[in-house]
C-alpha positions as CSV (number, residue, x, y, z in Angstrom):
1,M,0.3,0.0,-0.1
2,M,2.9,2.4,0.9
3,A,5.2,1.3,-2.1
4,D,5.6,3.8,-4.8
5,K,6.4,2.4,-8.3
6,S,7.6,5.9,-9.5
7,I,10.8,5.8,-7.6
8,S,14.1,4.2,-8.9
9,L,16.6,2.6,-6.8
10,R,19.3,4.5,-8.7
11,D,18.8,7.2,-6.6
12,F,19.3,5.1,-3.7
13,D,22.3,6.2,-1.4
14,W,24.8,3.3,-2.4
15,P,27.9,5.1,-0.5
16,M,25.7,5.3,2.5
17,L,25.2,1.5,2.4
18,G,28.9,1.0,1.9
19,I,29.4,3.0,4.9
20,L,27.0,1.2,7.1
21,L,28.4,-2.4,6.1
22,V,32.0,-1.3,7.0
23,I,30.9,-0.1,10.4
24,S,28.9,-3.2,10.9
25,F,31.7,-5.3,9.7
26,L,34.1,-3.7,12.2
27,G,31.6,-4.2,15.0
28,V,31.3,-8.1,14.0
29,V,34.9,-8.4,14.3
30,Q,35.2,-6.7,17.5
31,I,32.4,-8.8,19.0
32,Y,34.1,-11.8,17.9
33,S,37.3,-10.5,19.4
34,T,35.7,-9.7,22.7
35,T,33.8,-13.0,23.1
36,A,36.0,-15.8,21.9
37,N,36.7,-18.2,24.8
38,T,33.9,-16.7,26.9
39,P,30.3,-17.8,27.9
40,F,29.2,-15.2,25.0
41,A,31.4,-16.9,22.2
42,G,29.3,-17.3,19.0
43,V,27.3,-14.1,19.4
44,H,28.8,-12.6,16.4
45,R,26.9,-15.0,14.2
46,K,23.7,-13.5,15.6
47,Q,25.1,-10.0,15.1
48,I,25.4,-11.0,11.5
49,G,22.0,-12.3,11.2
50,W,20.8,-9.1,12.6
51,I,22.7,-7.1,10.1
52,A,21.4,-9.3,7.2
53,L,17.8,-8.6,8.7
54,G,18.7,-4.7,8.8
55,V,19.8,-4.6,5.1
56,V,16.4,-6.0,4.3
57,L,14.6,-3.6,6.6
58,M,16.6,-0.7,5.1
59,F,15.5,-1.5,1.5
60,T,11.8,-2.3,2.9
61,F,11.5,1.0,4.2
62,C,13.1,2.9,1.6
63,V,10.6,1.5,-0.9
64,M,7.7,2.6,1.5
65,S,6.4,6.1,1.2
66,Y,7.8,8.1,4.2
67,R,4.8,10.4,3.7
68,E,2.3,7.7,4.2
69,L,4.2,6.7,7.2
70,L,4.1,10.1,8.7
71,N,0.4,10.3,8.2
72,Q,0.0,7.2,10.4
73,A,2.4,8.5,13.0
74,S,-0.6,9.3,15.4
75,W,-1.8,5.6,15.7
76,M,1.6,4.2,15.8
77,Y,2.5,6.5,18.6
78,L,-0.5,5.2,20.4
79,A,0.4,1.6,19.8
80,V,4.2,2.1,20.9
81,L,3.0,3.6,24.2
82,G,0.7,0.4,24.5
83,L,3.5,-1.7,24.1
84,L,5.6,0.2,26.5
85,V,3.1,-0.4,29.3
86,V,3.0,-4.1,28.3
87,V,6.8,-4.1,28.8
88,L,6.2,-2.7,32.5
89,V,3.6,-5.3,33.0
90,I,4.8,-8.5,31.6
91,G,8.2,-7.7,30.0
92,N,11.2,-9.9,30.4
93,E,13.1,-9.0,33.7
94,I,16.8,-9.0,33.5
95,A,19.0,-7.6,36.3
96,G,16.1,-5.9,37.9
97,A,15.0,-4.1,34.6
98,R,12.0,-4.8,32.4
99,R,13.1,-3.6,28.8
100,W,12.3,-6.3,26.5
101,L,9.3,-8.2,25.1
102,R,9.6,-11.7,23.9
103,M,7.5,-12.7,20.9
104,G,8.0,-16.0,18.9
105,G,11.4,-16.7,20.9
106,V,12.9,-13.2,19.9
107,S,13.4,-10.8,22.5
108,F,13.4,-6.9,21.5
109,Q,13.3,-3.4,23.1
110,V,10.2,-1.4,22.5
111,S,12.3,1.7,23.4
112,E,14.4,1.4,20.1
113,V,10.9,1.4,18.2
114,A,9.6,4.3,20.2
115,K,12.6,6.5,19.4
116,L,11.8,6.0,15.5
117,V,8.0,6.6,16.0
118,V,8.5,9.9,18.2
119,I,10.8,11.0,15.2
120,L,8.0,10.2,12.7
121,L,5.3,12.0,15.0
122,L,7.5,15.2,15.6
123,A,8.2,15.2,11.6
124,R,4.6,15.4,10.9
125,F,3.9,17.9,13.6
126,F,6.7,20.3,12.6
127,S,5.9,20.2,9.1
128,E,2.3,21.1,9.8
129,T,3.7,24.3,11.7
130,E,6.1,25.2,9.1
131,Y,4.2,28.0,7.6
132,K,2.2,29.3,11.0
133,G,5.5,29.5,12.9
134,L,6.3,27.7,16.1
135,S,4.1,28.9,19.2
136,W,4.5,28.1,22.9
137,I,1.5,26.1,22.8
138,D,3.3,24.0,20.0
139,V,6.4,23.5,22.2
140,G,4.0,22.4,25.0
141,K,2.6,19.8,22.8
142,V,6.0,18.5,21.9
143,A,7.0,18.4,25.4
144,V,3.7,16.2,26.3
145,A,4.4,14.0,23.3
146,L,7.9,13.5,24.4
147,G,7.4,13.2,28.0
148,I,4.9,10.1,28.1
149,P,7.3,7.8,26.2
150,F,10.2,9.3,28.2
151,L,8.7,8.6,31.6
152,L,7.4,4.9,30.5
153,I,11.0,4.1,29.2
154,A,12.6,5.8,32.3
155,A,10.3,3.5,34.5
156,Q,11.8,0.3,33.0
157,P,14.2,1.7,34.2
158,D,16.1,2.6,31.2
159,L,17.2,6.3,31.7
160,G,19.8,6.1,28.8
161,S,17.3,5.1,26.2
162,A,14.6,7.7,27.5
163,L,17.3,10.7,27.4
164,T,17.9,10.0,23.8
165,L,14.6,11.4,23.0
166,V,15.5,14.8,24.4
167,P,18.3,16.1,22.1
168,T,16.5,14.3,19.4
169,A,13.5,16.7,20.0
170,A,15.8,19.5,20.8
171,V,17.3,19.3,17.2
172,M,14.0,19.1,15.6
173,L,12.8,22.1,17.6
174,F,16.1,24.0,16.3
175,L,15.3,23.2,12.8
176,A,11.7,24.5,13.2
177,G,13.0,27.7,14.5
178,F,13.0,27.6,18.1
179,K,15.4,30.2,19.3
180,L,18.8,29.5,20.9
181,R,18.0,31.8,23.8
182,Y,15.0,29.8,24.6
183,F,17.3,26.6,24.6
184,G,19.5,28.3,27.0
185,L,16.4,28.9,29.4
186,A,15.6,25.3,29.1
187,L,18.9,24.2,29.9
188,L,19.1,26.5,32.9
189,A,15.8,25.2,34.2
190,G,17.2,21.7,33.9
191,L,20.3,22.4,35.8
192,L,18.3,24.0,38.6
193,A,16.0,20.8,38.6
194,L,18.8,18.6,39.1
195,P,18.8,18.5,42.8
196,V,15.4,17.5,42.9
197,T,15.6,14.9,40.0
198,Y,18.5,13.2,41.8
199,H,16.3,12.1,44.6
200,F,14.0,10.1,42.0
201,L,17.1,8.3,40.6
202,K,17.6,4.5,41.4
203,P,20.4,3.7,43.6
204,Y,22.7,2.2,40.7
205,Q,21.9,5.7,38.8
206,K,23.2,7.7,41.6
207,A,26.2,5.5,41.8
208,R,26.9,6.0,38.1
209,I,26.9,10.0,38.7
210,A,29.2,9.8,41.8
211,T,31.6,7.2,39.7
212,F,31.5,9.7,36.8
213,L,32.6,12.7,39.2
214,N,35.2,10.5,40.9
215,P,35.7,7.0,39.7
216,E,38.8,6.7,41.8
217,S,36.5,6.8,44.9
218,D,35.3,3.2,44.4
219,P,37.7,1.6,41.9
220,R,36.6,-2.0,42.8
221,N,32.8,-1.5,42.4
222,A,31.0,1.3,40.9
223,G,34.1,3.1,39.2
224,Y,35.7,-0.4,38.1
225,Q,34.3,-0.4,34.6
226,V,35.2,3.1,33.6
227,L,38.8,3.0,34.9
228,Q,39.4,-0.3,33.0
229,S,37.7,1.2,30.1
230,K,40.1,4.2,30.1
231,I,43.1,2.1,30.8
232,A,41.9,0.0,27.6
233,V,41.7,3.0,25.3
234,G,44.8,4.4,26.6
235,S,46.8,1.4,26.1
236,G,46.0,1.0,22.4
237,Q,48.3,4.0,21.5
238,I,48.5,4.7,18.0
239,W,48.1,1.3,16.0
240,G,46.7,-0.8,18.8
241,K,47.5,-4.3,20.1
242,G,46.0,-6.3,17.4
243,T,42.8,-8.1,17.2
244,A,42.2,-10.5,20.0
245,Q,45.5,-9.1,21.6
246,G,44.1,-6.4,23.9
247,T,45.1,-7.4,27.4
248,Q,42.3,-5.4,29.4
249,T,39.8,-7.1,26.9
250,Q,41.0,-10.7,26.7
251,L,42.1,-11.0,30.2
252,R,38.5,-9.8,31.1
253,F,39.5,-6.8,33.1
254,L,36.9,-4.9,31.0
255,P,33.6,-6.4,31.7
256,V,31.2,-7.6,29.0
257,P,33.1,-5.4,26.2
258,H,31.0,-6.4,23.4
259,T,27.9,-4.3,24.2
260,D,28.1,-0.7,25.4
261,F,31.9,-0.6,26.0
262,I,32.9,-2.1,22.6
263,F,34.5,1.3,21.7
264,A,37.0,1.0,24.6
265,A,37.7,-2.7,23.2
266,Y,38.2,-1.6,19.7
267,A,40.6,1.3,20.7
268,E,42.5,-1.1,22.7
269,E,43.2,-3.6,19.9
270,H,43.2,-1.1,16.8
271,G,44.7,2.0,18.5
272,L,44.2,5.9,17.6
273,A,44.4,4.8,13.8
274,G,41.4,2.5,14.1
275,V,39.5,5.2,16.4
276,L,40.0,7.9,13.6
277,L,38.7,5.6,10.9
278,V,35.4,4.9,12.7
279,L,35.1,8.6,13.7
280,L,35.6,9.2,9.8
281,L,33.1,6.7,8.9
282,Y,30.5,8.0,11.4
283,F,31.1,11.7,10.2
284,V,30.6,10.9,6.4
285,L,27.4,9.1,7.3
286,L,26.1,12.1,9.4
287,M,27.1,14.3,6.4
288,R,25.4,12.3,3.9
289,L,22.0,12.4,5.9
290,L,22.3,16.1,6.3
291,R,23.0,16.4,2.6
292,T,19.7,14.4,1.9
293,A,17.8,16.5,4.4
294,A,18.8,19.5,2.4
295,T,17.6,18.3,-0.9
296,A,14.4,16.8,0.7
297,S,11.2,17.8,-1.6
298,D,9.2,18.6,1.6
299,A,9.2,19.8,5.1
300,M,8.2,16.2,6.4
301,G,11.4,14.7,4.7
302,Y,13.6,17.5,6.2
303,Y,12.5,17.2,9.8
304,L,12.4,13.3,9.4
305,I,16.2,13.2,8.6
306,G,17.1,16.1,10.8
307,G,15.6,13.9,13.7
308,I,17.4,10.5,12.7
309,A,20.7,12.5,12.4
310,G,20.5,14.3,15.9
311,L,19.6,10.8,17.5
312,L,22.3,9.2,15.7
313,A,24.8,11.8,16.6
314,F,23.8,12.0,20.2
315,Q,24.3,8.2,20.6
316,I,27.7,8.1,19.1
317,L,28.9,11.1,21.0
318,V,27.5,9.7,24.4
319,N,28.8,6.2,23.9
320,M,32.3,7.5,23.0
321,G,32.3,10.1,26.0
322,M,31.2,7.3,28.3
323,V,34.2,5.0,27.7
324,V,36.8,7.7,28.0
325,G,34.9,9.0,31.3
326,Y,33.7,12.4,29.9
327,V,29.8,11.4,30.5
328,P,28.1,9.3,33.0
329,V,27.7,5.6,32.0
330,T,24.0,5.6,30.6
331,G,23.8,2.2,28.9
332,I,23.6,3.8,25.4
333,P,25.0,1.4,22.6
334,L,27.3,2.5,19.8
335,P,25.2,2.3,16.7
336,L,25.9,-0.7,14.5
337,M,29.1,-1.8,16.6
338,S,27.7,-2.6,19.8
339,Y,25.9,-6.1,20.0
340,G,22.1,-6.0,20.3
341,G,19.5,-6.8,17.7
342,S,17.0,-4.1,18.6
343,S,19.6,-1.3,18.2
344,V,20.8,-2.8,14.9
345,A,17.4,-3.1,13.6
346,F,16.5,0.2,14.5
347,T,19.5,2.0,12.9
348,W,18.8,0.1,9.6
349,M,15.3,1.0,9.5
350,A,16.2,4.9,10.3
351,M,18.7,4.6,7.3
352,G,15.9,3.3,5.1
353,L,13.7,5.9,6.1
354,A,16.3,8.6,5.1
355,N,16.7,6.9,1.8
356,S,12.8,6.8,1.2
357,V,13.2,10.6,1.3
358,R,16.3,10.7,-0.8
359,V,14.7,8.6,-3.7
360,R,11.6,10.7,-3.6
361,R,13.5,14.0,-3.9
362,F,11.9,14.5,-7.5
363,V,8.7,12.9,-7.0
364,N,5.8,15.0,-6.0
């Protein structure tokens, strides 16, 4: 129903696909390296399966009309809110957190779907306010639309995923014409609210903040992972120690390095040269997204890609900042590199939507 026969895959962003596959390949190699001879051995094969599914999802969402998807954003939003409630009630509980739904033998994080649905909803909303200007009532509507999934995701608890919604909405607000001085006021209000917010955090979340401020205060417990991560990154030096040769990683000083801390393991084994390569790949990917946004044929496509690029950039910056101790540990994965099917599938779907905009640049 949403397919459009008037488009041509010649307009598909093939260089983007190449970049995505290279990043994914580096991730698979690193997952293999960090899990060999551990209870997690073999999970790199599952990651390859998720990547293969992701490529299929990318082309599927590319062929779909993003305009039709945006027109259905309201009921999709309500559906994902319902699923987030279901997660809180009957979701799989792992380490005290309910973040996953299990269907047909496969577990997935609804919060990943929620990120994309919120972007779709806001893209449609901002495209409708394009010609009348953004009012404070509109900003209030955005806050409500954002706040409900934010609270449901934070209650799982998964504050890291919930927080990704905020900069995503901020980027889209900026593109819609929200003044920088108002962002400054919002930031000031957020800083003033921190003491109150702190009291509502879980004990482990408070420990992460304390660890961020002074990881050496508890080097054997709360500060252990950050300290070992910083050691791993620094020990990689220029060229790294080689695949499966990193001492912090291979001797298991760095816990579960195939998930959120995969960048620390990668930096140890591939050094500054490898880090610069990954940074360059992510930079080119983001630039291609921004170029596609600039050439979108309508406001819906422009805001859609703006939200996707903002979310992707935030996840990259926070994950990399986390492993070197510049931001608190939040559990945000590194896109396409960290192990995890939900995150991988979300990223490929988002890139498919970006290409749906691209191939329709000249289609009314």
